[in-house]
C-alpha positions as CSV (number, residue, x, y, z in Angstrom):
1,Y,111.5,94.3,138.0
2,F,108.3,93.9,136.1
3,L,107.3,94.4,132.6
4,Q,104.9,97.4,132.6
5,C,101.8,96.3,130.6
6,D,100.7,99.5,129.1
7,M,102.6,101.2,126.2
8,S,102.5,104.6,128.1
9,P,102.0,108.1,125.9
10,P,104.1,109.5,124.2
11,N,106.0,106.6,122.8
12,Q,103.4,104.0,122.3
13,E,104.0,103.4,118.5
14,H,107.8,103.3,119.0
15,I,107.3,101.2,122.0
16,C,105.1,98.6,119.9
17,S,107.5,99.0,117.0
18,L,110.5,98.0,118.8
19,F,108.7,95.1,120.2
20,L,107.4,93.7,116.7
21,K,111.1,94.0,115.5
22,D,112.6,92.3,118.4
23,C,109.8,89.6,117.4
24,N,111.1,89.4,114.3
25,F,108.3,91.1,112.3
26,S,109.3,92.5,108.8
27,S,109.1,96.3,108.7
28,D,106.4,96.2,106.0
29,Y,104.0,94.0,108.5
30,I,105.0,96.4,111.2
31,N,104.1,99.4,109.4
32,K,101.0,98.1,108.5
33,F,99.8,96.9,111.5
34,L,100.9,100.5,113.6
35,A,98.6,102.0,110.6
36,W,95.9,99.8,111.2
37,V,95.9,100.4,115.1
38,S,96.1,104.0,114.6
39,A,93.0,104.2,112.8
40,V,91.1,101.5,114.7
41,S,91.8,102.6,118.4
42,S,94.7,105.3,118.5
43,Y,97.1,103.1,120.6
44,K,94.6,104.1,123.5
45,N,93.7,100.2,124.2
46,L,96.8,98.6,122.9
47,N,99.1,97.2,125.7
48,F,101.5,93.9,126.2
49,G,98.5,92.0,127.6
50,N,96.4,92.1,124.3
51,I,99.2,92.5,121.7
52,R,98.8,89.0,120.8
53,E,95.1,89.4,120.2
54,T,95.5,92.8,118.4
55,L,97.4,91.3,116.0
56,R,95.2,88.4,115.4
57,M,92.4,90.7,114.9
58,F,94.9,92.7,112.6
59,Q,95.5,89.6,110.3
60,K,91.6,88.8,110.2
61,E,91.0,92.3,109.4
62,T,93.4,92.4,106.6
63,G,93.4,88.8,105.2
64,K,89.4,89.8,104.5
65,K,90.2,92.3,102.5
66,G,92.7,90.9,100.1
67,Q,90.8,87.3,99.7
68,K,91.0,87.5,95.7
69,Q,94.9,86.1,95.8
70,S,94.0,83.1,97.7
71,T,97.1,81.0,97.4
72,Q,99.5,83.9,98.2
73,N,97.4,85.1,100.9
74,E,97.1,81.3,102.3
75,E,100.9,81.2,102.6
76,E,101.5,84.6,104.2
77,E,98.8,83.7,106.8
78,S,100.5,80.6,107.6
79,L,103.5,82.3,107.8
80,L,102.2,85.0,109.6
81,E,100.5,82.8,112.3
82,N,103.5,81.1,112.8
83,E,105.5,84.5,113.3
84,M,102.6,85.4,115.7
85,C,102.8,82.0,117.8
86,L,106.2,81.5,118.3
87,P,107.8,85.2,118.8
88,V,105.2,87.0,120.5
89,E,104.8,84.5,123.0
């Protein structure tokens, strides 16, 4: 047995969502991430080999847009960083 690295069509969004849910990401975070991926790459380049890096890119992109609320964002970023390091690995 082996883990298939790609998230083959037509169920890429569902596979990614289930994976992130199993990694204990919140539903709200998953929905925002999936919308971002859809807008940026249409799931074409998303796979299990690069999902960690894609999550980090998403965090950086969305973090830049909301820097006005710095204390709340700093707390959320540190939480998201911890979530991404442990569950995804």
